C-alpha positions as CSV (number, residue, x, y, z in Angstrom):
1,X,29.7,13.0,15.1
2,X,26.7,14.2,13.1
3,X,23.9,15.7,15.0
4,X,20.3,14.5,14.4
5,X,18.2,17.1,12.6
6,X,15.5,18.7,14.8
7,X,12.5,17.1,13.3
8,X,8.9,16.8,14.6
9,X,8.9,13.4,16.4
10,X,7.2,14.0,19.7
11,X,6.6,11.3,22.3
12,X,3.1,9.9,22.2
13,X,0.9,12.5,24.0
14,X,-2.1,14.5,23.0
15,X,-0.9,14.6,19.4
16,X,-3.0,11.6,18.6
17,X,-6.0,12.5,20.8
18,X,-9.0,11.6,18.7
19,X,-11.4,13.9,20.6
20,X,-9.9,16.9,18.9
21,X,-9.2,15.3,15.5
22,X,-12.6,16.1,14.1
23,X,-12.3,19.8,14.8
24,X,-8.7,19.9,13.6
25,X,-9.7,18.2,10.3
26,X,-12.4,20.8,9.5
27,X,-10.1,23.7,10.6
28,X,-7.4,22.5,8.2
29,X,-10.0,21.9,5.4
30,X,-11.3,25.5,6.0
31,X,-7.7,26.9,5.8
32,X,-7.3,25.0,2.5
33,X,-10.4,26.7,1.2
34,X,-12.3,23.4,0.8
35,X,-15.5,24.1,2.9
36,X,-18.7,25.6,1.6
37,X,-19.3,27.0,5.1
38,X,-17.2,27.5,8.2
39,X,-15.4,24.9,10.1
40,X,-17.6,25.5,13.1
41,X,-20.8,24.9,11.0
42,X,-19.4,21.7,9.4
43,X,-18.2,20.4,12.7
44,X,-21.6,20.8,14.2
45,X,-23.3,19.2,11.2
46,X,-20.9,16.3,11.3
47,X,-21.5,15.8,15.0
48,X,-25.2,15.6,14.5
49,X,-24.8,13.0,11.8
50,X,-22.6,10.8,14.1
51,X,-24.9,11.3,17.1
52,X,-27.8,10.0,15.0
53,X,-25.8,7.0,13.9
54,X,-25.3,8.2,10.4
55,X,-22.0,8.5,8.4
56,X,-20.8,12.0,8.2
57,X,-22.2,13.7,5.0
58,X,-18.9,14.7,3.5
59,X,-18.6,16.6,0.3
60,X,-16.3,15.2,-2.4
61,X,-13.7,17.9,-1.6
62,X,-13.8,17.0,2.1
63,X,-13.6,13.3,1.3
64,X,-10.6,13.8,-1.0
65,X,-8.8,16.0,1.5
66,X,-9.4,13.5,4.3
67,X,-7.9,10.8,2.1
68,X,-4.8,12.9,1.5
69,X,-4.4,13.7,5.2
70,X,-4.8,10.0,6.0
71,X,-1.9,9.2,3.7
72,X,0.1,12.0,5.4
73,X,-0.6,10.5,8.8
74,X,0.2,6.9,7.7
75,X,3.0,5.9,10.1
76,X,4.1,2.9,8.0
77,X,4.6,4.8,4.7
78,X,8.0,6.3,3.7
79,X,6.6,8.0,0.6
80,X,4.4,10.7,2.2
81,X,6.2,13.6,0.6
82,X,3.8,13.2,-2.3
83,X,0.6,13.2,-0.2
84,X,-0.9,16.2,-1.9
85,X,-0.8,14.5,-5.3
86,X,-3.2,11.7,-4.3
87,X,-6.2,11.6,-6.7
88,X,-9.5,10.3,-5.2
89,X,-12.4,8.7,-6.9
90,X,-15.6,9.1,-4.9
91,X,-17.6,5.9,-5.5
92,X,-19.8,6.0,-2.4
93,X,-22.7,5.4,-4.7
94,X,-21.5,1.9,-5.7
95,X,-23.5,-0.8,-3.9
96,X,-23.8,-3.5,-6.6
97,X,-20.9,-5.9,-7.2
98,X,-20.8,-5.2,-11.0
99,X,-20.4,-1.5,-10.4
100,X,-17.7,-2.2,-7.8
101,X,-15.8,-4.4,-10.3
102,X,-16.1,-1.7,-12.9
103,X,-14.8,0.9,-10.4
104,X,-11.8,-1.3,-9.5
105,X,-10.9,-1.7,-13.2
106,X,-11.2,2.1,-13.5
107,X,-8.9,2.5,-10.5
108,X,-6.2,0.4,-12.2
109,X,-6.6,2.3,-15.5
110,X,-6.5,5.8,-13.8
111,X,-3.5,4.9,-11.6
112,X,-1.5,3.9,-14.7
113,X,-2.9,6.3,-17.3
114,X,-0.4,7.2,-20.1
115,X,2.1,4.7,-18.8
116,X,2.7,6.7,-15.6
117,X,2.1,5.5,-12.1
118,X,0.3,8.0,-9.9
119,X,-1.2,7.8,-6.4
120,X,-4.8,6.9,-6.6
121,X,-7.6,6.0,-4.2
122,X,-11.2,4.8,-4.7
123,X,-13.6,5.3,-1.8
124,X,-16.6,3.0,-1.6
125,X,-19.7,3.3,0.6
126,X,-19.2,3.9,4.4
127,X,-20.1,1.6,7.1
128,X,-23.5,2.3,8.8
129,X,-25.9,0.5,11.1
130,X,-27.4,-2.5,9.4
131,X,-25.1,-2.5,6.4
132,X,-21.9,-4.4,6.2
133,X,-20.6,-2.7,3.1
134,X,-18.6,-4.5,0.4
135,X,-15.1,-5.7,1.2
136,X,-12.4,-7.8,-0.4
137,X,-10.5,-10.9,0.7
138,X,-7.5,-10.1,-1.5
139,X,-4.8,-8.0,0.2
140,X,-4.1,-6.3,-3.1
141,X,-5.8,-6.2,-6.4
142,X,-2.9,-8.1,-7.9
143,X,-1.4,-11.1,-6.2
144,X,0.1,-14.5,-7.1
145,X,-1.4,-17.8,-6.2
146,X,0.3,-20.1,-3.6
147,X,-0.2,-23.8,-4.3
148,X,0.4,-26.1,-1.3
149,X,1.8,-29.4,-2.6
150,X,3.3,-32.1,-0.4
151,X,4.4,-29.7,2.3
152,X,6.0,-27.1,-0.1
153,X,4.5,-24.1,-1.9
154,X,4.6,-23.3,-5.5
155,X,4.1,-19.5,-5.8
156,X,3.5,-17.0,-3.0
157,X,3.2,-18.6,0.5
158,X,1.4,-15.5,1.6
159,X,-1.6,-16.4,-0.6
160,X,-2.0,-20.1,0.2
161,X,-5.2,-19.6,2.1
162,X,-6.6,-17.2,-0.4
163,X,-5.7,-19.5,-3.3
164,X,-7.5,-22.4,-1.5
165,X,-10.6,-20.3,-1.0
166,X,-10.6,-19.2,-4.6
167,X,-10.5,-22.8,-5.8
168,X,-13.3,-23.7,-3.4
169,X,-15.4,-20.9,-4.9
170,X,-14.9,-22.3,-8.4
171,X,-11.6,-20.8,-9.7
172,X,-9.8,-23.1,-12.1
173,X,-6.0,-22.4,-12.0
174,X,-4.1,-22.5,-15.3
175,X,-3.5,-26.0,-16.7
176,X,0.2,-25.6,-16.2
177,X,0.8,-24.1,-12.7
178,X,3.6,-21.6,-12.3
179,X,5.0,-19.5,-9.4
180,X,3.4,-16.4,-10.8
181,X,-0.3,-17.1,-11.6
182,X,-2.4,-14.1,-11.0
183,X,-5.3,-14.7,-8.6
184,X,-8.9,-13.8,-9.2
185,X,-10.7,-11.4,-6.9
186,X,-12.9,-12.5,-4.0
187,X,-15.4,-9.8,-3.1
188,X,-17.7,-10.0,-0.1
189,X,-21.1,-8.5,-0.7
190,X,-23.6,-6.9,1.6
191,X,-24.9,-10.3,2.6
192,X,-21.5,-11.4,3.8
193,X,-21.1,-14.1,1.2
194,X,-17.8,-14.2,-0.8
195,X,-18.2,-13.9,-4.6
196,X,-15.5,-15.0,-7.1
197,X,-14.7,-12.4,-9.7
198,X,-12.4,-13.5,-12.6
199,X,-9.5,-11.1,-13.1
200,X,-10.2,-9.1,-16.3
201,X,-7.7,-10.2,-19.0
202,X,-4.8,-7.8,-19.5
203,X,-5.8,-5.6,-16.5
204,X,-2.7,-6.2,-14.4
205,X,0.7,-5.1,-15.9
206,X,3.6,-7.3,-14.9
207,X,7.3,-6.6,-15.2
208,X,9.7,-9.5,-16.1
209,X,12.9,-9.2,-14.2
210,X,16.3,-9.2,-15.8
211,X,19.8,-8.0,-14.7
212,X,22.0,-5.5,-16.6
213,X,25.2,-7.6,-15.9
214,X,23.9,-11.1,-15.5
215,X,22.0,-12.3,-18.6
216,X,21.3,-15.7,-17.0
217,X,19.2,-13.9,-14.4
218,X,16.3,-13.6,-16.8
219,X,16.3,-17.4,-17.0
220,X,15.0,-17.5,-13.4
221,X,11.6,-16.4,-14.8
222,X,11.0,-13.9,-12.0
223,X,8.4,-11.2,-12.4
224,X,6.3,-8.8,-10.4
225,X,3.2,-6.7,-10.9
226,X,3.7,-3.0,-11.7
227,X,1.4,-1.3,-9.2
228,X,0.5,-2.2,-5.6
229,X,-3.2,-1.5,-5.0
230,X,-3.8,-2.1,-1.3
231,X,-7.3,-3.4,-0.6
232,X,-7.2,-4.7,3.0
233,X,-7.1,-1.3,4.8
234,X,-10.1,0.7,6.0
235,X,-10.2,4.5,5.8
236,X,-11.5,6.6,8.7
237,X,-12.3,10.3,8.4
238,X,-14.6,12.6,10.4
239,X,-15.7,9.7,12.6
240,X,-16.8,7.7,9.6
241,X,-15.3,4.4,8.5
242,X,-15.1,3.4,4.9
243,X,-14.4,-0.4,4.9
244,X,-13.3,-0.6,1.3
245,X,-11.0,2.1,0.0
246,X,-8.4,0.7,-2.4
247,X,-5.2,2.8,-2.4
248,X,-2.2,2.7,-4.7
249,X,1.1,4.4,-5.2
250,X,4.3,3.0,-6.6
251,X,6.8,0.5,-5.3
252,X,10.0,1.0,-3.5
253,X,12.4,-1.5,-4.9
254,X,13.2,-3.2,-1.6
255,X,9.5,-4.1,-1.2
256,X,9.7,-6.4,-4.1
257,X,13.3,-7.6,-3.9
258,X,13.9,-7.9,-0.2
259,X,10.5,-8.8,1.1
260,X,8.3,-10.3,-1.6
261,X,11.0,-12.2,-3.4
262,X,13.9,-12.4,-0.9
263,X,12.2,-13.4,2.3
264,X,12.6,-17.0,3.3
265,X,8.9,-17.3,4.1
266,X,7.9,-15.8,0.7
267,X,9.6,-16.6,-2.6
268,X,13.1,-17.2,-1.1
269,X,14.9,-16.7,-4.4
270,X,18.3,-15.7,-3.0
271,X,19.8,-19.1,-3.3
272,X,18.8,-19.2,-7.0
273,X,20.2,-15.7,-7.6
274,X,23.4,-16.7,-5.9
275,X,23.8,-19.7,-8.2
276,X,23.4,-17.4,-11.2
277,X,26.2,-15.3,-9.8
278,X,28.4,-18.3,-9.2
279,X,28.6,-17.6,-5.4
280,X,29.6,-20.1,-2.7
281,X,26.4,-20.6,-0.7
282,X,28.0,-23.0,1.8
283,X,29.9,-20.4,3.9
284,X,27.9,-17.7,5.6
285,X,31.0,-15.6,6.1
286,X,31.3,-14.9,2.3
287,X,28.1,-12.9,2.6
288,X,26.5,-14.6,-0.3
289,X,23.0,-13.6,0.8
290,X,24.0,-10.0,1.0
291,X,25.6,-10.0,-2.4
292,X,22.6,-11.8,-4.0
293,X,20.2,-9.4,-2.3
294,X,22.0,-6.4,-3.7
295,X,21.9,-7.8,-7.2
296,X,18.2,-8.8,-6.8
297,X,17.4,-5.2,-5.9
298,X,19.5,-4.0,-8.9
299,X,17.5,-6.3,-11.2
300,X,14.1,-5.0,-9.9
301,X,15.1,-1.3,-10.3
302,X,16.7,-2.0,-13.7
303,X,13.7,-3.9,-15.0
304,X,11.1,-1.4,-13.9
305,X,13.2,1.4,-15.3
306,X,13.6,-0.4,-18.6
307,X,9.8,-0.9,-18.8
308,X,9.2,2.8,-18.0
309,X,7.4,1.9,-14.8
310,X,7.8,4.2,-11.9
311,X,9.7,2.8,-8.9
312,X,11.9,4.4,-6.3
313,X,15.1,3.1,-4.7
314,X,15.4,3.1,-0.9
315,X,18.0,5.9,-0.7
316,X,15.9,8.3,-2.7
317,X,12.8,7.3,-0.7
318,X,14.7,7.9,2.6
319,X,15.9,11.4,1.4
320,X,12.3,12.2,0.4
321,X,11.0,11.2,3.8
322,X,13.5,13.6,5.4
323,X,12.2,16.3,3.2
324,X,8.6,15.4,4.2
325,X,9.6,15.6,7.9
326,X,11.1,19.0,7.3
327,X,8.0,20.2,5.6
328,X,5.8,19.0,8.4
329,X,7.9,20.8,11.0
330,X,7.6,24.0,9.0
331,X,3.8,23.5,8.9
332,X,3.8,22.9,12.7
333,X,2.6,19.3,12.5
334,X,4.0,16.3,14.3
335,X,5.2,13.3,12.2
336,X,3.7,9.9,13.1
337,X,6.1,7.1,12.1
338,X,7.1,3.5,12.8
339,X,10.8,2.8,12.7
340,X,10.3,-0.8,11.8
341,X,8.4,0.2,8.7
342,X,10.2,3.4,7.6
343,X,13.8,2.1,7.7
344,X,14.5,0.1,4.5
345,X,15.3,-3.6,4.9
346,X,18.5,-3.1,2.9
347,X,21.4,-0.9,3.9
348,X,19.3,0.7,6.6
349,X,22.1,2.2,8.6
350,X,23.4,4.2,5.7
351,X,20.1,5.9,5.2
352,X,19.3,9.0,7.2
353,X,16.0,7.6,8.5
354,X,17.8,4.9,10.4
355,X,19.0,7.5,13.0
356,X,15.6,9.2,13.6
357,X,13.5,8.6,16.7
358,X,10.0,7.7,15.7
359,X,6.6,7.3,17.4
360,X,3.3,6.1,16.0
361,X,1.0,8.8,17.2
362,X,-2.2,7.2,15.9
363,X,-3.3,10.4,14.0
364,X,-6.6,10.7,12.3
365,X,-7.8,10.7,9.5
366,X,-6.2,7.3,9.0
367,X,-5.9,4.0,7.2
368,X,-6.2,1.0,9.5
369,X,-6.5,-2.8,9.3
370,X,-9.9,-3.9,10.6
371,X,-9.9,-6.5,13.4
């Protein structure tokens, strides 16, 4: 029997105590050589800002470091080995919608420059008394419409409400509806009113899906967008909340194949994939869903690879997470993690992360979903 590695997964205790997080953040930033003064001085300055009801006056270096640490602390993310590579665009100066739209387009361009996919985050203005800040209705910068018709959905059921809101705001869907129509953006301004923003043409790269061994797979017409830019999480650092801080990395194949395309309450494509493979879909015991799911994952990884778009398989991602845990132990830091998010939805028990005890410690800096 293999023994579990001794990794830093404590029970929830004072590891997530927010009263000490502020001091710990500035101490770590000082150790990293990012402070213009001492940690003690910056801590006192920050506390004065917060006591006066102002956002913490963070330098660009402090803001970027806080973003990287927030990624390192994100209990739901398996890809945190790369936390130091996160690039951060400081757009706290953006208050007008046109400037925000331009910054979002720049985010997409920077995160995919030279054909590569790199971790990228854009931080907009912080929340403060009397100011709502700009936010976004879309869960991600890219997303597909879901059209509710006669009790069924064409497209992504996850986006049925967003699609209806976009249409109510004046969006005109394509003349010929498909299951993969990219949605416009809905930004919410300082006045709390939603504003429809047409998606800039050519901004979102999409990957058509094909299979190396099943040519007929391409006839299913499946596709997915290349980069997930998450827009519905707020960012908190040094006692200050940034309501709009889009964050992007790269996909793990199972996110697209198992969840977005395979889930019954999403695109539910497994029956169609099984038909392409000639599988018997009547008997559950022939494991047709399992076989179709494997080949759907194969198609996603193959297609992204053929397009030169960065993606990671779940076995590699799991091995990288183990390396991350080892590095955190060496650094003397606890690892915050949620088992239901870290363990892949395919072949979970044959990945090393399946056997790890995990606890969400609520560490800060953090990303969180506002109520």
